[in-house]
C-alpha positions in Angstrom: 8.6 -18.6 13.8 6.5 -16.0 15.2 2.6 -16.8 15.1 0.7 -14.7 12.3 -2.2 -12.1 13.8 -4.4 -13.2 11.2 -4.2 -16.8 10.7 -1.7 -18.3 13.4 0.3 -20.4 11.2 3.5 -18.5 10.9 5.2 -15.3 10.0 9.0 -15.9 8.7 11.9 -14.5 10.6 12.7 -11.8 7.7 9.2 -10.5 8.0 9.2 -10.4 11.6 12.8 -8.4 11.4 11.3 -5.8 9.3 8.5 -5.7 11.7 5.6 -7.3 10.0 2.9 -9.3 12.5 1.2 -10.9 9.4 2.1 -13.4 7.1 2.6 -12.8 3.0 -1.0 -14.0 2.2 -2.7 -12.1 5.1 -1.1 -9.1 4.6 -1.8 -9.3 0.8 -5.5 -9.8 1.9 -5.2 -6.7 4.0 -3.5 -4.4 1.4 -6.2 -5.4 -0.9 -9.1 -4.1 1.3 -7.6 -0.5 1.4 -9.5 2.3 -0.7 -6.8 4.8 -0.6 -3.4 5.7 -1.9 -1.0 8.5 -1.2 0.5 10.2 -4.4 2.8 13.1 -4.1 2.1 16.1 -6.0 4.5 18.2 -8.3 6.5 20.4 -6.4 4.4 20.0 -3.2 3.2 17.5 -0.4 1.4 14.5 -0.5 -2.5 14.1 -1.2 -4.5 11.0 0.1 -6.7 9.9 -3.2 -9.9 7.5 -2.6 -11.3 7.9 -6.2 -9.3 6.3 -8.7 -10.1 8.6 -11.3 -8.8 11.3 -9.7 -5.4 9.7 -10.3 -5.6 10.3 -14.0 -3.4 13.3 -14.9 -2.7 14.0 -11.2 1.1 14.6 -12.3 0.9 15.8 -16.0 4.4 17.0 -16.2 5.5 14.2 -18.6 3.2 14.9 -21.3 -0.5 14.7 -22.6 -3.2 13.9 -20.3 -6.3 12.1 -22.2 
């Protein structure tokens, strides 16, 4: 096993084969620290969203938005 860059314990062979350098618990911590997400717009490009309230109704092709 390859040592994890976060805690040093170890990264499984399957995660290493996929290109990850962090173990699953350290990767989960990093993922929760992110403050943005990328969403696709209808028939358009991808948009970076930093405010969670902006996600409401971003792709309203499916019905009524409240």
